[in-house]
C-alpha positions in Angstrom: 1.8 -1.6 -85.7 1.5 1.3 -83.6 1.1 1.1 -79.7 -1.9 2.4 -78.0 0.0 4.8 -75.7 1.4 7.6 -77.8 4.3 9.8 -77.5 3.6 13.6 -77.1 3.9 13.9 -80.8 2.2 10.9 -81.8 -1.1 10.4 -83.7 -3.2 7.5 -84.3 -3.9 5.8 -87.7 -7.4 4.7 -86.9 -10.2 5.2 -84.5 -9.6 1.4 -83.3 -5.9 2.3 -82.4 -7.1 5.3 -80.4 -9.8 3.5 -78.5 -8.4 4.4 -75.0 -8.2 8.1 -75.4 -11.3 8.3 -77.7 -13.2 6.2 -75.2 -12.0 8.4 -72.2 -12.9 11.6 -74.0 -16.4 10.3 -75.1 -17.0 9.5 -71.4 -15.9 12.8 -70.1 -18.3 14.3 -72.7 -20.9 12.0 -71.8 -20.9 12.8 -68.0 -20.9 16.5 -68.5 -23.7 16.3 -71.0 -25.9 13.8 -69.1 -25.6 16.2 -66.0 -27.4 18.6 -67.9 -30.5 16.7 -67.7 -29.9 13.9 -65.1 -31.8 15.8 -62.3 -34.4 17.0 -64.6 -36.5 13.6 -64.1 -36.0 14.3 -60.2 -37.2 17.9 -60.1 -40.6 16.8 -58.7 -39.1 14.6 -56.0 -36.5 17.3 -55.2 -39.3 20.0 -54.9 -41.1 17.7 -52.4 -38.0 16.8 -50.4 -36.5 20.4 -50.1 -39.9 22.2 -50.3 -39.1 24.1 -53.5 -41.4 26.0 -56.0 -41.2 26.3 -59.7 -38.7 29.0 -59.8 -36.1 27.4 -57.4 -36.5 24.1 -59.5 -36.0 26.0 -62.5 -32.5 27.4 -61.1 -31.6 23.6 -60.0 -31.4 23.1 -63.8 -30.5 26.6 -64.9 -27.6 27.2 -62.5 -25.7 24.4 -64.1 -26.6 25.7 -67.6 -25.7 29.3 -66.7 -22.3 28.6 -65.2 -21.5 26.0 -67.9 -22.5 28.2 -70.8 -20.9 31.4 -69.4 -17.5 29.9 -68.7 -17.1 27.8 -71.9 -15.2 30.5 -73.8 -13.0 31.1 -70.9 -12.2 27.6 -70.2 -11.3 27.3 -74.2 -9.0 30.2 -73.6 -7.4 28.8 -70.6 -6.8 25.6 -72.4 -5.1 27.3 -75.3 -2.7 28.9 -72.8 -2.3 26.4 -69.9 -2.6 23.1 -72.0 -5.8 21.3 -73.1 -5.1 17.8 -71.3 -4.1 19.7 -68.2 -7.1 21.8 -68.0 -9.3 18.7 -68.7 -7.7 16.6 -66.1 -8.3 19.4 -63.5 -12.0 19.8 -64.5 -12.7 16.0 -64.2 -11.1 15.9 -60.9 -13.0 18.8 -59.5 -16.4 17.5 -61.1 -16.0 14.3 -59.5 -15.1 15.6 -56.1 -17.9 18.1 -56.2 -20.4 15.4 -57.1 -19.8 13.7 -53.9 -20.9 17.1 -52.0 -24.6 16.4 -52.8 -24.7 14.2 -49.6 -24.3 17.5 -47.6 -27.1 19.3 -49.2 -30.0 20.2 -47.1 -31.8 22.9 -48.9 -32.7 24.1 -52.4 -30.3 27.0 -52.1 -27.4 24.6 -51.4 -28.3 22.3 -54.3 -28.4 25.5 -56.7 -24.9 26.6 -55.5 -23.5 22.9 -56.0 -25.1 22.8 -59.3 -23.6 26.3 -60.4 -20.0 24.9 -59.1 -20.5 21.6 -61.1 -21.4 23.8 -64.3 -18.0 25.6 -63.6 -16.1 22.2 -63.5 -17.9 20.9 -66.6 -17.0 24.0 -68.5 -13.3 23.1 -68.2 -14.1 19.8 -69.8 -16.6 20.3 -72.9 -14.7 22.3 -75.4 -11.6 20.6 -74.5 -12.8 17.1 -75.1 -13.7 18.0 -78.6 -10.5 19.9 -79.5 -8.3 17.1 -77.9 -10.0 14.9 -80.7 -8.2 16.9 -83.4 -4.9 16.1 -81.6 -5.4 12.4 -81.9 -5.4 12.1 -85.6 -3.5 13.8 -88.6 -6.2 12.8 -91.3 -9.2 15.1 -91.7 -11.6 12.3 -92.3 -10.5 10.6 -89.0 -10.9 13.8 -87.2 -14.5 14.2 -88.5 -15.5 10.7 -87.9 -14.2 11.1 -84.4 -16.0 14.3 -83.7 -19.2 12.7 -85.1 -18.8 9.9 -82.6 -18.4 12.3 -79.7 -21.5 14.3 -80.8 -23.7 11.2 -80.8 -22.4 10.1 -77.5 -22.9 13.7 -76.0 -26.4 14.3 -77.4 -27.2 10.9 -76.3 -26.1 11.6 -72.8 -28.3 14.8 -73.0 -31.5 12.8 -73.7 -30.5 9.8 -71.5 -30.4 11.8 -68.4 -33.9 11.5 -67.7 -34.2 7.7 -68.6 -31.2 6.9 -66.5 -32.4 9.2 -63.8 -36.0 7.8 -63.8 -34.7 4.4 -63.6 -32.3 5.0 -60.7 -35.0 7.0 -58.7 -37.1 3.6 -58.6 -34.4 2.2 -56.3 -32.4 5.0 -54.6 -32.6 8.4 -53.5 -32.2 11.6 -55.9 -28.7 12.4 -54.4 -27.2 9.2 -55.9 -28.0 10.8 -59.3 -24.9 13.2 -58.8 -22.8 10.8 -56.6 -22.5 8.3 -59.6 -20.5 11.0 -61.5 -17.6 10.6 -59.4 -16.5 7.1 -60.5 -17.3 7.9 -64.0 -15.1 11.0 -63.8 -12.3 8.9 -62.5 -12.4 6.4 -65.2 -12.4 9.2 -67.7 -9.4 10.8 -66.0 -7.4 7.7 -66.0 -8.1 7.2 -69.8 -7.1 10.8 -70.6 -4.0 10.5 -68.4 -3.0 7.3 -70.3 -4.0 7.8 -73.8 -4.0 11.6 -74.7 -0.7 12.9 -75.8 0.9 15.5 -73.2 0.6 19.1 -74.1 3.5 20.8 -76.0 4.8 24.4 -75.5 4.6 25.1 -79.1 1.1 24.2 -79.4 0.0 26.7 -76.8 -0.3 30.6 -76.8 1.2 33.0 -74.3 -1.7 35.7 -75.0 -3.1 37.1 -71.7 -6.2 35.6 -70.4 -9.1 37.7 -71.0 -10.7 37.8 -67.3 -12.8 41.2 -67.7 -14.3 39.5 -70.9 -15.0 36.5 -68.9 -16.7 38.2 -66.0 -18.8 40.6 -68.4 -20.1 37.4 -70.4 -21.1 35.8 -67.2 -22.8 38.8 -65.8 -24.7 39.3 -69.2 -26.1 35.8 -69.3 -26.7 35.7 -65.5 -28.7 38.8 -65.4 -30.6 38.0 -68.6 -31.8 34.5 -67.2 -32.6 36.1 -63.7 -34.8 38.9 -65.2 -37.3 36.1 -66.4 -37.7 34.6 -63.2 -37.9 38.0 -61.4 -40.6 39.1 -63.5 -42.9 36.3 -62.3 -41.6 36.5 -58.5 -41.5 40.4 -58.1 -43.5 41.6 -61.1 -42.4 42.8 -64.6 -42.1 46.4 -63.8 -40.6 45.9 -60.2 -37.4 47.7 -59.6 -35.4 44.4 -59.2 -36.7 42.9 -62.5 -36.1 46.4 -64.4 -32.6 46.6 -62.9 -31.8 43.1 -64.0 -32.9 43.7 -67.5 -30.9 46.9 -67.8 -27.9 45.3 -66.2 -27.8 42.5 -68.8 -28.1 45.0 -71.5 -25.3 47.2 -70.1 -23.1 44.3 -69.4 -23.6 42.9 -72.9 -22.8 46.4 -74.4 -19.6 46.5 -72.3 -18.7 43.1 -73.2 -18.9 43.9 -77.0 -16.9 47.1 -76.6 -14.3 45.7 -74.4 -13.6 42.6 -76.7 -13.4 44.9 -79.7 -10.5 47.0 -78.3 -8.5 44.5 -76.0 -5.4 43.1 -77.6 -6.3 39.4 -76.4 -10.0 39.2 -76.6 -11.7 36.0 -75.2 -13.9 36.0 -78.2 -12.6 37.6 -81.4 -15.8 39.1 -82.6 -14.3 39.4 -86.1 -15.0 35.9 -86.5 -18.6 36.7 -86.7 -18.1 38.5 -90.1 -17.8 35.0 -91.4 -21.4 34.1 -92.1 -20.9 30.3 -91.4 -19.6 31.0 -88.0 -22.5 33.5 -87.2 -25.1 31.4 -88.7 -23.9 28.1 -87.2 -23.7 29.6 -83.7 -27.3 31.3 -84.0 -28.9 27.9 -85.3 -27.3 26.0 -82.5 -29.0 28.4 -79.9 -32.3 27.6 -81.7 -31.9 23.8 -81.4 -31.1 24.1 -77.7 -34.0 26.3 -77.0 -36.1 23.7 -78.6 -34.7 20.7 -76.8 -34.2 22.1 -73.4 -37.9 23.5 -73.4 -39.3 20.3 -74.6 -37.4 18.3 -71.9 -38.0 20.4 -69.1 -41.7 21.0 -69.9 -42.6 17.4 -70.5 -40.9 16.1 -67.4 -43.7 18.2 -65.4 -46.2 17.1 -67.8 -45.5 13.3 -67.4 -45.1 13.2 -63.6 -47.8 15.8 -62.8 -50.5 16.0 -65.3 -50.3 12.2 -66.1 -49.1 11.2 -62.7 -46.6 9.0 -63.9 -43.6 7.6 -61.8 -40.2 9.1 -62.6 -39.0 6.0 -64.2 -41.9 5.7 -66.6 -41.5 9.6 -67.2 -37.9 8.9 -68.2 -38.8 6.1 -70.4 -41.2 8.3 -72.1 -38.3 10.0 -73.7 -37.2 6.9 -75.5 -38.4 8.3 -79.0 -35.8 11.0 -78.6 -33.1 8.6 -78.0 -33.9 6.0 -80.9 -34.4 9.0 -83.3 -31.2 10.5 -82.2 -29.3 7.4 -83.4 -31.5 6.4 -86.2 -31.7 9.8 -87.8 -27.8 10.0 -88.9 -28.5 8.7 -92.4 -31.4 11.5 -92.7 -29.0 14.0 -91.7 -26.2 13.0 -94.1 -28.5 12.5 -96.9 -30.0 16.0 -96.5 -26.5 17.6 -96.4 -25.3 15.7 -99.4 -28.6 16.3 -101.4 -29.3 20.1 -100.5 -26.2 21.4 -98.9 -25.8 22.9 -95.5 -28.0 25.9 -96.0 -31.2 23.8 -97.2 -30.7 20.9 -95.0 -30.6 23.2 -91.9 -33.6 25.1 -93.1 -35.5 21.7 -93.2 -34.2 20.8 -89.8 -35.3 24.3 -88.3 -38.9 23.6 -90.0 -38.9 20.2 -88.1 -38.0 21.9 -84.8 -40.7 24.5 -85.2 -43.3 22.1 -86.6 -42.7 19.8 -83.6 -43.3 22.5 -81.1 -46.5 23.6 -83.0 -47.5 19.8 -82.7 -46.8 19.9 -79.0 -48.8 22.9 -78.6 -51.7 20.9 -79.9 -50.6 17.5 -78.6 -50.3 18.1 -74.8 -54.0 17.4 -74.2 -54.3 14.6 -76.9 -52.4 11.9 -75.2 -48.9 10.4 -75.4 -49.0 9.2 -79.0 -49.3 12.8 -80.2 -46.5 13.7 -78.0 -44.2 11.1 -79.1 -44.6 11.8 -82.8 -43.6 15.5 -82.1 -40.6 14.1 -80.3 -39.6 12.2 -83.4 -39.9 15.2 -85.6 -38.0 17.3 -83.2 -35.2 14.9 -83.0 -34.8 14.7 -86.7 -34.5 18.5 -86.7 -32.1 18.5 -83.9 -29.8 15.8 -85.3 -29.7 17.5 -88.7 -29.1 21.1 -87.4 -26.7 20.4 -84.7 -24.5 17.9 -86.7 -24.3 20.2 -89.7 -23.7 23.3 -87.7 -21.0 21.8 -85.6 -19.0 20.5 -88.5 -19.6 23.8 -90.5 -18.6 25.9 -87.5 -15.2 24.0 -86.8 -14.3 23.9 -90.5 -14.7 27.7 -90.7 -12.3 28.4 -88.0 -8.7 29.0 -88.2 -6.7 25.8 -87.7 -5.0 27.0 -84.6 -8.4 28.1 -82.9 -10.1 24.7 -82.6 -10.5 25.1 -78.8 -12.3 28.3 -79.1 -14.3 27.1 -82.0 -15.7 24.1 -80.1 -16.1 26.3 -77.0 -18.2 28.8 -79.3 -20.2 25.8 -80.4 -20.9 24.6 -77.0 -21.7 28.1 -75.5 -24.2 28.6 -78.1 -26.0 25.4 -77.1 -25.7 26.2 -73.6 -27.1 29.7 -74.1 -30.1 28.0 -75.8 -30.5 25.6 -73.0 -30.7 28.4 -70.5 -33.1 30.4 -72.5 -35.3 27.4 -73.1 -35.4 26.3 -69.6 -36.0 29.8 -68.3 -38.7 30.5 -70.8 -40.6 27.2 -70.0 -40.2 27.6 -66.3 -41.1 31.3 -66.3 -44.3 30.9 -68.6 -45.6 27.9 -66.6 -45.2 29.7 -63.4 -46.9 32.9 -64.8 -49.6 30.9 -66.5 -50.3 28.0 -64.1 -48.7 28.2 -60.6 -45.5 29.2 -58.8 -46.0 26.3 -56.1 -46.0 22.7 -57.1 -48.7 21.0 -55.1 -47.8 17.5 -53.4 -49.7 14.5 -54.5 -52.3 14.2 -57.4 -53.1 17.4 -59.2 -57.0 18.4 -59.4 -58.6 18.3 -62.6 -58.8 22.1 -62.8 -55.0 22.5 -62.3 -54.4 19.9 -64.9 -56.6 21.7 -67.3 -54.9 25.1 -66.4 -51.4 23.3 -67.0 -52.4 22.1 -70.4 -53.5 25.6 -71.3 -50.2 27.1 -70.2 -48.3 24.5 -72.2 -50.3 25.3 -75.3 -49.4 29.0 -75.2 -45.8 28.1 -74.2 -45.0 25.8 -77.1 -46.8 28.1 -79.6 -44.7 30.8 -78.6 -41.5 28.8 -78.8 -42.4 27.5 -82.2 -42.2 31.0 -83.5 -39.0 31.8 -81.4 -37.2 28.6 -82.6 -38.4 29.1 -86.3 -36.9 32.6 -86.2 -33.7 31.8 -84.4 -32.7 28.3 -86.1 -34.1 29.4 -89.4 -32.4 32.7 -89.3 -29.1 31.0 -88.5 -29.6 28.5 -91.3 -29.9 31.1 -93.8 -26.3 32.5 -93.3 -24.8 29.0 -93.9 -23.2 28.1 -97.3 -24.3 25.5 -99.9 -21.4 23.3 -98.7 -21.7 19.6 -99.1 -19.3 18.8 -96.3 -20.6 15.4 -95.8 -19.2 14.5 -99.4 -15.9 16.0 -98.5 -15.7 13.9 -95.5 -17.8 10.8 -96.0 -17.1 9.3 -92.7 -19.2 11.9 -90.9 
């Protein structure tokens, strides 16, 4: 019988034997994912307390996703050089300490800065929690089972954020939604320290860290997202908006050129010659655009248009959570029956169809919205699971950290885009200032009109992005090869 605390070279024979490190890694992944959406439910409350408009509230959410997504590849590269467990432990410690700083926040600008810093710390956690799972087990089937468990936990954290936040807001101030991260991060830190094998020098690389590539990627994503909000605030033809758009394009081109010629690129662009890697990453962007846009938009819908309390608005997301868990057999059956490409195309159709359904259903009551939530989640569960497995399987065996980082980066880019699009379109079509108290009937009608246009546009965008990515996948039936998924 093996012990539960491994030696540096030890691996576990089963998930049960690895319960301490696996639980710790799942907890670390959960806290970083739940923090993506935990404050979403509190945005109206934060707006009233800090006197913020829609643009500022958009950046309360977007700042976290921006730094998180922009630094994931850098964190993966650092982990491959400095040690995966070491970087994760530092990330957990910083994340917990920063969460306590929310008690000092007095303005929207300070909160946005804190959220950006939290995204940076979370970036040191996300890809590493997934790649460390591979070090716990020798058997591929056990690795895939553990990855699936972590994905379900992480995705559940993403959708549980509004529910947990809404429940908490009924009893405490919104600042406690971040303060609670500190003890959770501490528990995860202890579990990782006790259960995850220490890093070995032979498992690390001595390649030079690609700092210029990291800076260029952050500038590209940051300017691209800022240009969306600047268009509403300053006008689409204003100097600042046009400058941010041109800057994003220039930084993106510079990033590609630099990564192609540097000896130690942060992201080996040659990996994208593999259709599976390219298609899985693109499809993941599409799924996250759909999920982030729906969750961000419906929070405003439930609390403002319907006048629901934060707790009730959070509970309104239960169809997503229930379907997220219940849809696993559906995803497996689709992959087994049709292969990755067709299964993901079906999932993409569910995503686009759900957004089209929301475009019609936003002014037809909660039942219509709930049905769209269920259809969307079936598509999410199918595309996200299959693409994550396909992407990791397609990467070289010694590049698991950068593989999981690429998967997470694609999702965070989609989250940033989805949040930015919804926030920008609602601000442009409805209002840039969130009025306190009950909305007038004319403003609610205007909001419904803005939502119809927004979700119709997103239905087309998601269909093109997620569907286009799915077309590049193979007909692999990986669920049959790894039945434990």
